[in-house]
C-alpha positions as semicolon CSV with decimal commas, in nm:
position;residue;x (nm);y (nm);z (nm)
1;M;0,454;-2,025;0,148
2;I;0,166;-1,781;0,192
3;F;0,011;-1,634;-0,122
4;K;-0,277;-1,426;0,020
5;L;-0,317;-1,149;0,272
6;K;-0,616;-0,974;0,421
7;T;-0,617;-0,599;0,457
8;S;-0,763;-0,415;0,751
9;K;-1,132;-0,326;0,747
10;E;-1,029;0,041;0,723
11;T;-0,825;-0,029;0,410
12;E;-1,118;-0,216;0,259
13;Q;-1,342;0,088;0,318
14;I;-1,081;0,328;0,178
15;Y;-1,049;0,115;-0,136
16;K;-1,426;0,104;-0,172
17;D;-1,449;0,485;-0,143
18;L;-1,153;0,550;-0,372
19;G;-1,272;0,288;-0,621
20;T;-1,610;0,459;-0,648
21;S;-1,447;0,795;-0,719
22;T;-1,149;0,690;-0,930
23;H;-1,275;0,365;-1,086
24;L;-0,951;0,195;-0,977
25;Q;-0,965;-0,168;-0,864
26;P;-0,819;-0,281;-0,528
27;F;-0,512;-0,438;-0,692
28;A;-0,419;-0,100;-0,845
29;L;-0,494;0,084;-0,521
30;A;-0,274;-0,164;-0,333
31;K;0,020;-0,082;-0,560
32;L;-0,037;0,291;-0,506
33;S;-0,067;0,233;-0,131
34;I;0,266;0,053;-0,120
35;A;0,427;0,335;-0,317
36;M;0,281;0,599;-0,082
37;S;0,400;0,412;0,226
38;V;0,751;0,345;0,094
39;R;0,794;0,710;-0,011
40;D;0,681;0,837;0,331
41;D;0,956;0,969;0,559
42;Q;0,815;0,794;0,865
43;E;0,924;0,444;0,957
44;L;0,666;0,172;1,016
45;E;0,554;0,163;1,379
46;E;0,440;-0,131;1,590
47;G;0,076;-0,032;1,530
48;D;0,125;-0,074;1,155
49;F;0,180;-0,447;1,214
50;T;-0,123;-0,498;1,438
51;T;-0,404;-0,381;1,211
52;S;-0,704;-0,607;1,171
53;S;-0,718;-0,874;0,903
54;D;-1,090;-0,867;0,833
55;G;-1,084;-0,663;0,513
56;L;-1,016;-0,750;0,150
57;E;-0,839;-1,070;0,060
58;L;-0,566;-0,998;-0,192
59;N;-0,354;-1,250;-0,380
60;R;0,023;-1,191;-0,393
61;Q;0,030;-1,240;-0,769
62;T;-0,246;-0,982;-0,812
63;I;-0,070;-0,727;-0,594
64;T;0,290;-0,754;-0,714
65;G;0,274;-0,980;-1,020
66;E;0,591;-1,008;-1,221
67;Y;0,738;-0,721;-1,018
68;D;0,738;-0,906;-0,686
69;D;1,118;-0,889;-0,661
70;L;1,107;-0,515;-0,724
71;F;0,844;-0,461;-0,452
72;K;1,049;-0,673;-0,212
73;A;1,365;-0,475;-0,295
74;L;1,183;-0,146;-0,234
75;I;1,060;-0,263;0,106
76;I;1,402;-0,402;0,202
77;S;1,558;-0,070;0,102
78;K;1,297;0,124;0,302
79;E;1,348;-0,095;0,609
80;G;1,727;-0,089;0,572
81;R;1,775;-0,458;0,642
82;A;1,754;-0,799;0,480
83;M;1,435;-0,997;0,537
84;S;1,309;-1,342;0,461
85;D;1,028;-1,400;0,217
86;E;0,804;-1,491;0,511
87;E;0,868;-1,149;0,670
88;Y;0,817;-0,964;0,344
89;F;0,488;-1,134;0,262
90;P;0,250;-1,089;0,423
91;K;0,388;-0,903;0,729
92;Y;0,569;-0,605;0,575
93;L;0,367;-0,584;0,256
94;K;0,040;-0,576;0,452
95;A;0,177;-0,311;0,689
96;H;0,274;-0,092;0,392
97;I;-0,062;-0,151;0,219
98;D;-0,264;-0,059;0,527
99;R;-0,053;0,247;0,612
100;G;-0,034;0,352;0,249
101;A;-0,411;0,331;0,206
102;K;-0,454;0,602;0,471
103;L;-0,186;0,815;0,303
104;L;-0,352;0,762;-0,035
105;M;-0,691;0,871;0,100
106;S;-0,531;1,180;0,250
107;E;-0,380;1,272;-0,087
108;F;-0,715;1,206;-0,257
109;K;-0,891;1,448;-0,021
110;Y;-0,617;1,706;-0,076
111;S;-0,620;1,674;-0,455
112;N;-0,947;1,861;-0,517
113;S;-1,074;1,620;-0,786
114;R;-0,741;1,619;-0,973
115;F;-0,619;1,301;-0,811
116;Y;-0,412;1,156;-1,095
117;E;-0,239;1,485;-1,168
118;H;-0,175;1,534;-0,799
119;L;-0,014;1,191;-0,761
120;M;0,215;1,257;-1,058
121;M;0,327;1,586;-0,906
122;L;0,403;1,461;-0,553
123;D;0,779;1,448;-0,594
124;M;0,810;1,755;-0,814
125;G;0,846;1,989;-0,514
126;V;0,725;2,341;-0,470
């Protein structure tokens, strides 16, 4: 069983930039990235699975912790199909982290220095 994954170099840079501005650590940013990706209307594309693996090394326990089953259930629900543990981690979780990091950075740029408030309001609607 695999317990670590490596993000893309782009995700590593996004986490470095966001961490400097928000003081959030990569494990917290990974959780937010997963949430952003799962909430997105778009399905994962082939390119989401072929990102580089020369970025941050993250431990499964650090990313999902005691909520690993919840994260897996969210991803299974998003994908609309059952998946083995080997598919879920690292393949699908990494794809959601890397895609979600880009979405998270986009929201950060849009938030005009009110990032936390903006994230809490995302699903409130207009």
